[in-house]
C-alpha positions as CSV (number, residue, x, y, z in Angstrom):
1,M,21.7,-0.6,12.1
2,T,18.9,1.0,10.1
3,A,16.6,3.8,11.7
4,S,13.8,0.9,12.8
5,S,16.7,-1.0,14.2
6,A,19.3,1.0,16.6
7,P,18.7,2.1,20.8
8,L,17.9,3.8,22.3
9,D,21.2,4.7,23.9
10,D,22.5,4.7,19.9
11,L,21.0,8.3,19.3
12,P,24.1,9.7,19.4
13,A,25.5,8.0,16.5
14,Q,22.3,7.8,14.3
15,Y,22.0,12.4,15.4
16,A,25.2,12.2,13.4
17,A,24.3,9.5,10.6
18,Y,21.2,12.7,10.5
19,L,23.5,15.6,10.7
20,E,25.9,13.9,7.8
21,R,22.4,12.8,5.0
22,C,21.7,16.4,5.7
23,L,24.8,17.3,5.1
24,R,24.6,15.9,1.6
25,E,21.2,15.7,0.7
26,I,20.2,20.0,1.6
27,G,23.5,21.4,2.3
28,D,24.7,23.0,5.0
29,V,21.4,24.1,7.0
30,K,21.7,25.4,10.5
31,P,19.0,23.6,13.2
32,G,15.9,24.4,12.6
33,G,16.1,26.0,9.0
34,F,13.9,24.8,6.1
35,A,15.2,23.0,2.9
36,K,13.6,21.0,0.3
37,F,13.9,17.1,0.1
38,A,12.2,14.0,-1.8
39,G,9.3,17.3,-3.2
40,R,8.7,18.1,0.9
41,L,9.4,21.1,2.5
42,I,11.9,19.9,6.1
43,K,12.9,20.9,9.2
44,K,17.0,20.3,9.5
45,L,15.9,19.0,13.4
46,S,17.8,19.8,16.8
47,F,18.8,16.3,18.4
48,E,16.0,16.6,21.0
49,E,13.9,17.1,18.4
50,F,15.3,13.5,16.5
51,T,15.1,12.1,19.3
52,R,11.4,12.2,19.1
53,A,10.7,12.1,15.5
54,H,12.9,9.3,15.5
55,L,11.1,7.4,18.2
56,E,8.2,8.1,16.4
57,Y,9.2,6.6,13.1
58,S,10.6,3.9,14.4
59,E,7.3,2.9,16.4
60,L,4.9,3.3,13.0
61,L,7.2,1.0,11.0
62,A,7.2,-1.6,12.9
63,R,3.8,-1.4,13.9
64,Y,2.8,-1.0,9.9
65,R,5.2,-4.0,9.5
66,D,3.4,-6.3,12.0
67,S,0.1,-5.2,10.5
68,L,1.6,-6.9,7.5
69,E,2.5,-9.8,8.6
70,R,-1.3,-9.7,10.4
71,G,-2.5,-9.2,7.1
72,D,-5.0,-6.5,8.1
73,T,-6.0,-3.5,5.9
74,I,-3.4,-0.5,5.5
75,N,-5.4,3.1,5.6
76,D,-3.3,5.3,3.3
77,L,-3.0,8.0,5.5
78,V,-0.9,5.5,7.8
79,I,2.0,4.9,4.6
80,K,1.5,9.0,3.9
81,L,2.2,9.5,8.2
82,I,5.8,6.8,6.8
83,R,6.1,8.8,4.0
84,E,6.3,12.3,5.7
85,Q,8.3,11.4,8.6
86,T,11.4,9.7,6.2
87,A,11.6,13.0,4.9
88,S,11.8,14.5,8.2
89,L,14.4,12.1,9.1
90,V,16.4,13.2,5.5
91,L,15.7,8.5,5.2
92,P,15.7,6.8,2.0
93,P,12.0,5.6,1.5
94,P,11.5,2.6,3.4
95,R,10.0,-0.4,1.4
96,L,6.2,-0.5,2.2
């Protein structure tokens, strides 16, 4: 299951996967601490921060893909936001 398709009740499992990615990719950083990932300085998120960021990312990515299907023109700012959210969630970049 991808981050964009996870239901709300799956957030604890998504957070657990996020913590595993963090440990593997940025090391043992406490929530609220900062580390470099994908060339960006990111903050390790608490569960509450992760929930907000994950939901925002999922909605943004879904809207982006809907826009592509409709043939809309995509603003570079949208792509930048998606990349920033991807890094903050310690996810691999989505296919844009």
